[in-house]
Legacy VTK file of the C-alpha trace (Angstrom):
# vtk DataFile Version 3.0
C-alpha trace
ASCII
DATASET POLYDATA
POINTS 189 float
118.321 136.054 62.770
120.277 133.464 64.782
120.905 136.017 67.526
117.177 136.713 67.851
116.388 133.004 68.110
119.160 132.606 70.687
117.775 135.496 72.764
114.238 134.097 72.564
115.568 130.718 73.670
117.346 132.341 76.612
114.231 134.268 77.574
112.090 131.117 77.424
114.667 129.152 79.412
114.822 131.774 82.151
111.027 132.015 82.491
110.651 128.241 82.457
113.185 127.797 85.249
111.098 129.977 87.536
108.052 127.692 87.403
109.784 124.496 88.486
108.093 122.866 91.427
109.173 120.166 93.840
107.183 116.975 93.267
108.923 114.712 95.791
111.916 114.959 98.050
113.549 112.696 100.568
116.877 112.553 102.403
117.769 108.997 101.316
116.433 106.902 98.468
114.820 103.795 99.863
113.306 100.793 98.123
110.096 98.957 98.896
112.106 95.738 99.097
110.414 92.370 98.930
110.940 90.153 101.939
113.570 88.022 100.231
116.829 87.350 101.995
118.893 87.809 98.788
117.669 91.374 98.269
117.924 92.312 101.939
121.441 90.908 102.384
122.900 92.576 99.279
121.224 96.005 99.525
123.678 98.896 100.101
121.805 102.222 100.325
125.023 104.252 100.112
125.563 102.966 96.535
122.224 104.207 95.167
122.845 106.924 92.554
119.897 107.917 90.348
120.956 108.951 86.843
117.664 109.423 85.053
114.122 110.564 85.632
111.080 110.421 83.378
107.757 111.918 84.438
104.616 110.120 83.313
100.937 110.855 83.924
100.652 108.821 87.090
104.232 107.728 87.853
107.730 109.130 87.973
110.340 106.674 86.666
113.805 106.739 88.217
116.844 104.981 86.713
119.412 103.664 89.184
122.193 101.887 87.264
124.312 99.313 89.026
127.391 101.511 89.225
128.387 99.630 92.380
127.168 96.475 94.097
124.051 96.502 96.248
121.429 98.045 93.930
118.242 95.972 94.266
116.301 97.486 91.321
117.704 99.469 88.408
114.390 100.795 87.008
111.941 102.169 89.552
108.942 104.396 89.963
107.100 106.398 92.561
103.468 107.533 92.324
103.215 111.062 90.968
100.525 112.409 93.286
102.140 112.193 96.698
102.125 114.704 99.526
105.317 116.758 99.483
106.184 115.719 103.031
106.181 112.016 102.194
109.329 109.985 101.615
108.197 107.612 98.880
109.883 104.238 98.547
111.092 103.242 95.099
108.956 100.506 93.543
110.657 98.122 91.103
109.342 98.453 87.543
107.683 96.516 86.032
108.026 94.097 88.971
110.705 92.581 91.222
110.874 89.571 88.885
112.650 91.770 86.308
115.439 92.615 88.787
117.016 89.211 89.479
120.462 90.823 89.084
119.781 92.554 92.408
119.757 89.084 94.007
122.897 88.054 92.143
121.063 86.045 89.450
122.136 87.269 86.031
119.578 86.770 83.273
120.211 88.800 80.124
116.531 88.790 79.161
115.782 90.810 82.318
116.937 94.264 83.458
120.637 94.495 84.316
121.622 98.178 84.583
119.336 100.940 83.264
120.816 104.356 82.489
118.175 106.129 80.409
114.420 106.038 79.903
112.063 107.963 77.661
108.271 108.006 77.378
106.728 108.255 73.927
103.342 109.622 72.882
101.891 106.095 72.718
102.392 105.658 76.472
105.384 103.345 76.142
108.554 103.491 78.204
111.776 103.072 76.223
114.668 101.792 78.338
118.418 101.633 77.685
120.058 98.804 79.601
123.866 98.855 79.467
124.286 95.216 80.507
127.161 96.230 82.820
127.372 95.399 86.529
129.464 97.500 88.916
130.671 99.846 86.188
132.605 102.032 88.655
134.401 99.310 90.617
135.388 96.730 88.031
133.278 97.371 84.883
131.804 93.898 84.357
129.898 93.660 81.057
127.673 90.646 81.748
125.148 91.094 78.906
124.922 92.988 75.643
123.323 96.428 75.859
119.713 96.504 74.795
116.754 98.765 74.206
113.533 97.542 75.811
110.066 99.005 75.287
107.337 98.570 77.919
103.646 99.276 77.404
102.636 101.325 80.439
98.963 100.304 80.359
99.882 96.631 80.820
103.467 96.930 82.157
104.480 94.332 79.567
107.593 94.237 77.394
106.458 94.848 73.791
109.778 95.246 71.952
113.434 94.532 72.558
116.570 95.145 70.526
119.836 93.626 71.720
123.035 94.945 70.227
125.282 92.224 68.763
128.391 91.191 70.679
130.570 91.981 67.623
129.950 95.690 68.192
132.228 97.197 70.838
130.616 98.086 74.176
131.179 101.845 73.965
129.819 101.998 70.411
126.783 99.886 71.376
126.019 102.158 74.340
126.394 105.302 72.191
124.208 103.829 69.454
121.536 102.701 71.905
121.344 106.200 73.409
121.343 107.817 69.964
118.663 105.523 68.533
116.442 105.839 71.585
116.336 109.619 71.216
115.971 109.347 67.448
113.050 106.874 67.656
111.210 108.968 70.199
111.874 112.239 68.354
110.526 111.028 65.012
107.599 109.187 66.542
108.767 105.633 65.843
105.744 103.350 66.374
LINES 1 190
189 0 1 2 3 4 5 6 7 8 9 10 11 12 13 14 15 16 17 18 19 20 21 22 23 24 25 26 27 28 29 30 31 32 33 34 35 36 37 38 39 40 41 42 43 44 45 46 47 48 49 50 51 52 53 54 55 56 57 58 59 60 61 62 63 64 65 66 67 68 69 70 71 72 73 74 75 76 77 78 79 80 81 82 83 84 85 86 87 88 89 90 91 92 93 94 95 96 97 98 99 100 101 102 103 104 105 106 107 108 109 110 111 112 113 114 115 116 117 118 119 120 121 122 123 124 125 126 127 128 129 130 131 132 133 134 135 136 137 138 139 140 141 142 143 144 145 146 147 148 149 150 151 152 153 154 155 156 157 158 159 160 161 162 163 164 165 166 167 168 169 170 171 172 173 174 175 176 177 178 179 180 181 182 183 184 185 186 187 188
C-alpha cells in the first residue's frame, strides 16, 4: 500500500512540475527605495539574497533576511499581475516605516530579519523574524525572534508572539518555524 501511495505521489509530482510557469524574472533584485539618505547610503545590492516566497492573490511576498549589511527591507512584495518582460522593484511590506533596521535604527517592535512567511486561509500573512542582523558576517542577535501576523486587507499587524530571552536562539528559531507551520496547517484562527 505504501509503495502505491509513493508511486502516485511521484506521478503527481512529475506532472505538477511540468505546469510551472514564470511569473516574474529579473537579472538583479532592486528595491523601490524611498528618497532617504540613510537607505540610499547603506544599500548594497550584492548582499540581497531572497530566502522565501509566498504567492498571494494580488501580491507575491519575498523574504530577504539581513544575512549581510545593506538590506533595506527584509519583507517585500511585487504585484502579481505584471508583464513577464518587466523588472519589478521590491516594495517594502507593509511600509518602509517597518524597516527602520535598514537605516540602522533598531526597534524590536518592527521587522528585523524575516526568513519565512506563510499565508493562511483568512488572508493573513504569518511572518518569522529571527531578530538577527548580519547572520553570515558576525551573527548579531539584536532582538528576540518573533512571529508576526499581518491582515492583508488592511496591512496591519494583528498578532505578535515574541519568544522569551531565556530560550536559546536556535531553539527559539526552530520553535517559531515549527509553530508557524503548525498554526497554518491546523487552521489556527
